[in-house]
C-alpha positions as CSV (number, residue, x, y, z in Angstrom):
1,F,28.4,15.7,-17.1
2,V,31.4,16.8,-15.1
3,G,33.8,13.9,-15.5
4,L,36.9,13.8,-13.3
5,S,37.7,17.5,-12.9
6,P,38.6,17.5,-9.2
7,A,39.6,21.2,-9.5
8,M,35.9,22.1,-10.1
9,A,35.0,21.1,-6.5
10,G,33.7,24.1,-4.6
11,V,33.2,26.0,-7.8
12,I,30.7,24.2,-9.9
13,E,28.2,23.4,-7.1
14,P,27.0,27.0,-6.5
15,R,27.1,27.8,-10.2
16,L,24.8,24.9,-11.1
17,A,22.5,25.9,-8.2
18,R,22.3,29.4,-9.6
19,V,21.4,28.1,-13.1
20,Q,18.7,25.9,-11.6
21,Q,17.2,28.8,-9.6
22,R,17.4,31.3,-12.5
23,H,15.6,29.0,-15.0
24,G,13.2,27.3,-12.6
25,K,14.0,23.9,-14.0
26,P,15.7,20.9,-12.3
27,V,19.4,20.4,-13.1
28,F,20.8,16.8,-13.1
29,A,24.5,16.5,-12.7
30,V,26.7,13.4,-13.3
31,W,30.1,13.6,-11.6
32,M,31.9,10.3,-12.3
33,A,34.9,9.6,-10.0
34,G,34.6,13.1,-8.5
35,P,36.4,14.2,-5.4
36,D,35.2,13.2,-2.0
37,G,32.1,15.1,-1.0
38,A,31.3,16.3,-4.6
39,L,27.9,14.7,-4.8
40,H,27.0,15.8,-1.3
41,G,28.0,19.3,-2.1
42,L,25.8,19.4,-5.2
43,R,22.8,17.9,-3.3
44,T,23.3,20.4,-0.5
45,H,22.7,23.1,-3.1
46,G,19.6,21.4,-4.3
47,V,21.0,19.8,-7.5
48,A,20.2,16.2,-8.3
49,A,23.7,14.6,-8.3
50,F,24.7,11.1,-9.5
51,D,28.0,9.2,-10.0
52,D,26.4,6.9,-12.7
53,V,25.0,8.1,-16.0
54,T,22.4,5.3,-16.2
55,R,20.9,6.1,-12.8
56,A,20.7,9.8,-13.7
57,V,18.9,9.1,-17.0
58,V,16.4,6.7,-15.4
59,A,15.7,9.3,-12.6
60,L,15.3,12.0,-15.2
61,S,12.9,9.9,-17.3
62,H,10.7,9.2,-14.2
63,L,10.6,12.9,-13.4
64,A,9.6,13.8,-17.0
65,R,7.0,11.1,-17.1
66,A,5.5,12.1,-13.8
67,G,5.2,15.7,-15.0
68,T,3.6,14.9,-18.3
69,V,1.3,11.9,-17.7
70,P,-1.1,12.9,-14.9
71,R,-3.2,9.8,-15.4
72,A,-3.6,6.8,-17.7
73,P,-5.4,8.0,-20.8
74,D,-7.4,4.8,-21.1
75,A,-8.2,4.4,-17.3
76,D,-11.9,4.1,-16.4
77,A,-13.4,7.4,-15.4
78,G,-15.0,5.7,-12.4
79,D,-18.5,5.7,-10.9
80,P,-19.5,9.0,-9.3
81,A,-22.0,7.4,-6.9
82,R,-19.4,4.8,-5.7
83,A,-16.9,7.6,-5.3
84,E,-19.3,9.6,-3.1
85,A,-20.2,6.5,-1.1
86,T,-16.5,5.9,-0.4
87,R,-15.9,9.5,0.6
88,R,-18.9,9.5,2.9
89,I,-17.6,6.4,4.7
90,L,-14.2,8.0,5.2
91,R,-15.7,11.3,6.4
92,A,-17.9,9.4,8.9
93,A,-14.8,7.6,10.3
94,M,-13.0,10.9,10.7
95,A,-16.0,12.4,12.4
96,E,-15.7,9.5,14.9
97,G,-12.1,10.5,15.6
98,A,-10.6,7.6,13.8
99,V,-7.1,8.1,12.2
100,S,-7.0,4.6,10.7
101,L,-9.4,1.8,9.8
102,S,-9.6,-1.7,11.1
103,E,-9.1,-4.7,8.8
104,R,-12.9,-5.2,8.4
105,R,-13.5,-1.6,7.6
106,A,-10.6,-1.4,5.2
107,K,-11.7,-4.6,3.4
108,A,-15.3,-3.2,3.2
109,L,-13.9,-0.3,1.2
110,L,-12.4,-2.7,-1.3
111,V,-15.5,-4.8,-2.1
112,P,-17.4,-2.2,-4.2
113,Y,-14.2,-1.9,-6.4
114,G,-14.2,-5.6,-7.3
115,V,-11.3,-6.6,-5.1
116,P,-12.0,-10.1,-3.7
117,V,-11.6,-10.2,0.1
118,A,-11.5,-13.1,2.6
119,A,-14.9,-13.4,4.3
120,D,-15.0,-13.1,8.1
121,I,-17.3,-13.1,11.1
122,A,-17.2,-10.4,13.8
123,V,-17.1,-11.8,17.4
124,A,-16.9,-10.1,20.8
125,S,-16.5,-13.1,23.2
126,A,-14.9,-16.5,23.5
127,D,-18.2,-18.2,23.0
128,E,-18.9,-16.2,19.8
129,A,-15.5,-17.1,18.5
130,E,-16.2,-20.8,19.1
131,R,-19.6,-20.6,17.4
132,A,-18.1,-18.7,14.4
133,T,-15.4,-21.4,14.0
134,L,-18.0,-24.1,14.0
135,A,-20.0,-22.3,11.4
136,I,-17.1,-21.8,9.1
137,G,-15.8,-25.4,9.6
138,G,-12.2,-26.5,9.3
139,K,-9.3,-24.4,10.5
140,V,-9.6,-20.6,10.9
141,V,-7.7,-17.4,11.7
142,V,-8.6,-15.4,14.8
143,K,-7.6,-11.8,14.8
144,A,-8.2,-8.9,17.2
145,E,-10.0,-6.0,15.7
146,A,-9.5,-2.2,16.3
147,D,-9.2,0.8,14.1
148,D,-5.7,1.7,15.5
149,L,-4.4,-1.9,15.5
150,L,-2.4,-1.8,12.2
151,H,0.3,-4.3,13.0
152,K,-1.6,-7.3,14.5
153,S,1.3,-9.8,14.3
154,E,3.7,-7.7,16.3
155,A,1.0,-7.2,18.9
156,G,0.4,-10.9,19.3
157,A,-3.1,-10.3,18.1
158,V,-3.3,-13.1,15.4
159,R,-3.7,-16.9,15.8
160,L,-3.5,-19.2,12.8
161,N,-4.8,-22.8,12.2
162,V,-7.3,-22.5,15.0
163,T,-9.9,-25.3,15.4
164,A,-13.2,-25.1,17.2
165,R,-11.6,-26.8,20.1
166,D,-9.0,-24.0,20.4
167,A,-11.2,-21.0,19.3
168,A,-12.1,-19.7,22.8
169,E,-8.5,-19.8,24.0
170,A,-7.3,-18.2,20.7
171,Y,-9.9,-15.4,21.1
172,R,-8.7,-14.6,24.7
173,A,-5.1,-14.6,23.5
174,V,-5.5,-12.2,20.6
175,V,-7.7,-9.7,22.5
176,A,-5.2,-9.8,25.4
177,G,-2.3,-9.1,23.0
178,A,-4.2,-6.2,21.4
179,S,-5.1,-4.8,24.8
180,R,-1.5,-4.8,26.0
181,H,-0.3,-3.3,22.7
182,L,-2.9,-0.5,22.6
183,G,-3.0,0.1,26.4
184,R,-6.8,-0.3,26.6
185,E,-9.3,-3.1,26.8
186,I,-10.1,-4.7,23.4
187,S,-13.0,-7.2,23.0
188,A,-13.6,-7.2,19.2
189,A,-12.2,-9.8,17.0
190,V,-12.8,-11.5,13.6
191,V,-12.8,-15.2,12.6
192,Q,-12.0,-16.0,9.0
193,P,-11.3,-19.3,7.2
194,M,-7.6,-20.3,6.7
195,I,-6.8,-19.4,3.1
196,P,-4.7,-22.2,1.5
197,P,-1.1,-21.1,1.1
198,G,-0.3,-19.4,-2.2
199,F,1.8,-16.8,-3.9
200,E,1.7,-13.6,-1.8
201,V,1.4,-10.2,-3.3
202,L,0.9,-6.7,-1.8
203,L,-1.3,-4.0,-3.2
204,G,-1.1,-0.5,-1.8
205,A,-2.3,3.1,-2.3
206,R,-0.7,6.3,-1.2
207,R,-1.5,10.0,-1.6
208,D,1.7,11.8,-2.6
209,P,1.6,15.5,-1.7
210,Q,2.9,16.5,-5.2
211,F,1.5,13.8,-7.5
212,G,-1.7,12.9,-5.8
213,P,-3.1,9.3,-5.5
214,T,-0.8,6.4,-6.4
215,V,-1.2,2.6,-6.6
216,S,1.5,0.0,-6.0
217,V,2.0,-3.7,-6.5
218,G,4.8,-5.8,-5.2
219,L,5.9,-9.2,-3.9
220,G,4.1,-9.5,-0.5
221,G,3.9,-11.3,2.7
222,V,6.3,-11.1,5.6
223,M,9.3,-10.6,3.1
224,T,7.9,-7.3,1.7
225,E,10.3,-5.0,3.5
226,V,13.3,-7.3,2.7
227,L,12.6,-7.8,-1.0
228,S,11.5,-4.2,-1.7
229,D,10.2,-5.3,-5.1
230,V,7.5,-2.8,-5.8
231,V,6.2,-0.9,-8.9
232,T,4.1,2.3,-8.4
233,E,1.9,4.3,-10.8
234,L,-0.3,7.3,-10.6
235,A,-3.9,6.4,-10.0
236,P,-6.2,5.4,-11.5
237,V,-4.7,2.9,-13.9
238,S,-6.1,0.8,-16.8
239,E,-5.9,-3.0,-16.9
240,A,-3.2,-2.7,-19.5
241,I,-1.1,-0.5,-17.3
242,A,-1.8,-2.8,-14.3
243,L,-0.5,-5.8,-16.3
244,S,2.6,-3.8,-17.3
245,M,3.2,-3.0,-13.6
246,I,3.3,-6.8,-12.9
247,E,5.7,-7.3,-15.7
248,R,8.1,-4.6,-14.4
249,L,8.6,-6.3,-11.1
250,R,12.1,-7.8,-10.7
251,G,10.3,-11.0,-9.7
252,A,8.0,-11.0,-12.7
253,R,9.1,-14.4,-13.8
254,L,7.6,-15.9,-10.7
255,F,4.1,-15.1,-12.1
256,G,4.7,-17.6,-14.9
257,E,5.2,-21.4,-14.7
258,F,7.9,-21.9,-12.2
259,R,9.5,-25.2,-11.1
260,G,6.4,-27.3,-11.9
261,R,4.0,-24.8,-10.4
262,P,1.3,-23.5,-12.9
263,A,1.3,-19.8,-14.0
264,L,-0.5,-17.4,-11.7
265,D,-3.7,-15.5,-12.4
266,R,-2.1,-12.2,-13.6
267,A,-5.4,-11.0,-15.1
268,A,-7.2,-11.3,-11.7
269,L,-4.3,-9.4,-10.0
270,A,-4.5,-6.7,-12.7
271,R,-8.2,-6.2,-12.0
272,A,-7.5,-5.9,-8.3
273,I,-4.8,-3.3,-9.0
274,V,-7.3,-1.3,-11.1
275,G,-9.8,-1.5,-8.2
276,V,-7.4,-0.3,-5.6
277,S,-6.2,2.5,-8.0
278,Q,-9.8,3.6,-8.5
279,L,-10.5,3.6,-4.8
280,A,-7.4,5.7,-4.2
281,A,-8.6,8.2,-6.9
282,D,-12.1,8.3,-5.5
283,A,-10.9,8.8,-1.9
284,G,-8.6,11.6,-2.9
285,E,-7.3,13.7,-0.1
286,L,-9.2,11.8,2.6
287,L,-7.0,8.6,2.3
288,A,-3.3,8.8,3.2
289,E,-2.4,5.1,2.9
290,L,-4.0,1.8,2.1
291,D,-2.1,-1.5,2.5
292,V,-3.6,-4.8,1.2
293,N,-1.1,-7.5,2.3
294,P,-1.1,-10.3,1.6
295,V,-3.2,-10.9,-1.5
296,I,-3.1,-14.6,-2.2
297,L,-2.7,-15.1,-5.9
298,K,-4.0,-18.4,-7.2
299,P,-3.2,-20.4,-10.4
300,D,-4.4,-18.9,-13.7
301,G,-8.1,-18.7,-13.9
302,E,-8.7,-19.1,-10.2
303,G,-8.5,-15.5,-9.1
304,C,-7.0,-13.9,-6.0
305,V,-8.1,-13.0,-2.5
306,A,-7.1,-10.2,-0.1
307,V,-6.5,-11.6,3.3
308,D,-5.7,-8.5,5.2
309,A,-5.9,-4.7,4.8
310,A,-5.3,-1.5,6.7
311,A,-6.0,2.1,5.9
312,V,-4.6,5.4,7.3
313,L,-6.8,8.5,7.0
314,S,-5.4,11.8,6.0
315,A,-4.0,13.7,9.0
316,Q,-4.7,17.0,7.3
317,N,-8.3,16.2,6.9
318,Q,-8.5,14.7,10.3
319,N,-7.4,18.0,11.7
320,S,-9.9,19.8,9.5
321,Q,-12.7,17.6,10.8
322,S,-11.7,18.2,14.4
323,Q,-11.5,22.0,13.8
324,D,-15.0,21.9,12.2
325,A,-16.3,20.0,15.2
326,N,-14.7,22.6,17.6
327,D,-16.2,25.5,15.5
328,A,-19.6,23.9,15.7
């Protein structure tokens, strides 16, 4: 804790850096109301610097926790056969040259882990899209499908509230949008039922280069990047930790009864978090990112359903696969 001490500027920064280097442990410095550039100077020397004590203590506690709790002690050890099946699927995709997985392929990874996903029908023509819509009945969603089509909305590759009468035109529109976006001809698409509106949540998994696989839950849908309300844990997690992740969201009150709306099914969401976390742990270094957004959370006792998903494969392992192929 430095306090005011403006005369220490230019003196204390290299000294703290030397202390940190000598002892091999991180130094956290709090310099309240310090001179201009004080925090920047400390950070330039590799010292974690803050102008607020609370933020420093919270950051320090996260660092300590991450270094001492590598996994939840009561998390399920997982199913070795399921883990091997997951890794086999990812290796096969890499051998094909894929760097990411389409929605259908990403959702297929989730199913063995107990994460409910929206059913869909694969189509490859306007006629097939129309037949699939008739088979489903009611209004549907039509989406273009390709492994490298990760942002379908921005590409104009999604049509909502489509009827059998509009299905052929919707199919042509989404594959045209995807083709323009990717710069090549796309003919694959999926047709899935319109899921009734509900509370939207995101689930995600990332492989951190230092900490390994992580799992995240947050408020989802189109406002994800605006709200930035996300809680992350090391994977895998237990159901108890998954529930605590939900409670630690800033918007946690929204999961209870709210303005006449019944409480949401937190238990179902917790089970889905556990499933995604186990998938992340099983995939290990093969999976860089997994985004499941949105997950529609229903009233208590009615479950949840993942509407969309996308996965990014590890670039490091992708390069390794390519090198293996070249060597062969």
